Every structure is written in structure tokens, then in C-alpha cells.
C-alpha positions, 0 to 999 in steps of 0.5 A, a space after each residue: 433538520 440535518 446540517 446538509 440541508 442548511 448552510 453552516 452559519 452561526 445563529 445571530 441577528 446579523 446572519 438572520 438579516 444577511 440570509 433574509 437579504 440573500 434569499 430575496 436576491 436569489 428569489 428575484 434571480 430565480 424569477 428572472 431565470 424562469 422568465 428567460 427560460 420561458 422565452 428561450 423555450 418559445 424561440 426553441 420550439 419555433 426554431 425546431 419547427 422551422 428546422 423540421 419543415 426545411 429538412 422535409 423540403 430539402 429532400 424534395 429540392 434534392 430530387 427535383 434538382 437531380 431530376 432536372 439535371 438528368 433531363 438536361 443531360 438527356 437533352 444533350 446539354 453541356 453539363 460539364 460547362 455548367 459545372 466549370 462555370 459554377 466553380 468560377 463563381 464564388 459563393 458569398 455569404 452574408 452574416 447577420 447577428 441576432 439577439 434572442 433573449 440575450 443570446 447572440 445567434 449568427 444567421 447566414 444567407 447567400 449574397 443575392 448579388 451573386 450572378 448566375 451565368 446563362 447558358 446557350 445552345 442545345 438544351 440551354 433552357 433545361 440547363 438554366 432551369 437546372 442551374 436555378 434549382 441547384 442555386 435554390 438548393 444551395 440557398 436552402 442548405 445554407 439556411 438549414 445549416 444556419 437554423 441548425 446552428 441556432 437550434 444547437 446554441 438555443 438548446 445548449 443555452 436552454 439546458 444550462 438555464 434549466 440546470 440553473 433554475 432547478 439548482 436554485 429551486 430544489 437545492 439553493 433556495 430550500 437550503 436558504 429557507 432551512 437556514 432561516 428556520 434554523 436561525 429563527 429557532 436558535 434565536 427563539 431558544 436563546 431568548 427563552 434561555 435568556 428569559 429563564 436565566 433572568 428570572 432565575 437571577 431575579 429570584 436569587 436577588 429577591 431572596 437576599 
């Protein structure tokens, strides 16, 4: 066993007890981290699936909204008025903080109290439909960005947790176990030396 494969401590009974206690504590922490990692992986996969689904649906919503806008323009609707009215209406977001395996994640949604101006006149029905489609598109954009934020936070946390688990599993815990083996071997060797030394002393005494 090389010195790099264990911790540099003296082989004593006290260090044996301390290292044993340390190993038990680290093993418990390792198990907790693995449980946390497993939970994070479950949430991460769900978020990933949701993000992919929303992203696919987003392309469809974009096309639908712009096709409706083109149709409204074709029918002679006052699109400029719709844009000006939309600029007057602020977009209010609501933020909800969720806890996922001890991690704080912010979830943003469009405030449902925001009023939509109803248009009247030429092509108004199509224009109102277009307004609703673009509003739905904004909701979806907010949702997908919120999910993307959750995705990034969970990914970073999962990567960090994996590094900690691997560090304990492949470096720290093996070094502790090697240190325990070293201490036990050294103590056994000391006991054998003490035994032979005692036998030698007893032999010298018996010859006198």
C-alpha cells in the first residue's frame, strides 16, 4: 500500500477509533448523497421531458399565431392598433418558489388577472383570435423559460452531487479503509513485537 492510498496518521488505538468513527459518518453521508442524487435524477428526467414537449409545441404555436396574424391583415383588421394596445398592457408575472430535494427553484407564470382588450370593427373576430393566440404564445414562452431555468439549476446540482458521490466512493472512502487496514496491520505488528520482546525478557530473567 502506497502512502498516497491512505491518510498520513500514526498507528495508535485512538486513531483507530477516530478513523472508524469517521468512516461510519462518511458512509452515512455517502448513502444520503446517493439518495439525493437518485431523487434529483427523477426530477431532472421529468423536467427534461417537459422541456422537450414544450419546445416541440412552441414551434406549432408560433406558426399558428403568425398564420392568424396574416389572415387578420388580409381581412383588413387594424393590426397596428392591436400592437399599440398590447404595449399599453403590462405583462405581470407571478413567482412561486418550489423545493425539489432541498433545492429552491423559481417557477414563473403569467398573471391571469391581465385583461385582454377586445377589438371591434373590420376583421375584429380574427384579430381577437390572433390576440388570444399571441397571448397563449407568451404564456408558453414564460413557461418554457421557467422550465429551462429549473432544468439548468437541477443539472448543475445533479452534476455537483455526482462529483461529491464519486469523490467519496472512489477516493475518500477507499483511503479511509486503507488507513484502517494500515493501522490494524501496524498494531498487530506492534503486538507481535511486544510479545516477542516480553518472551525474550522472560527468558533472560529465567536464566538468572
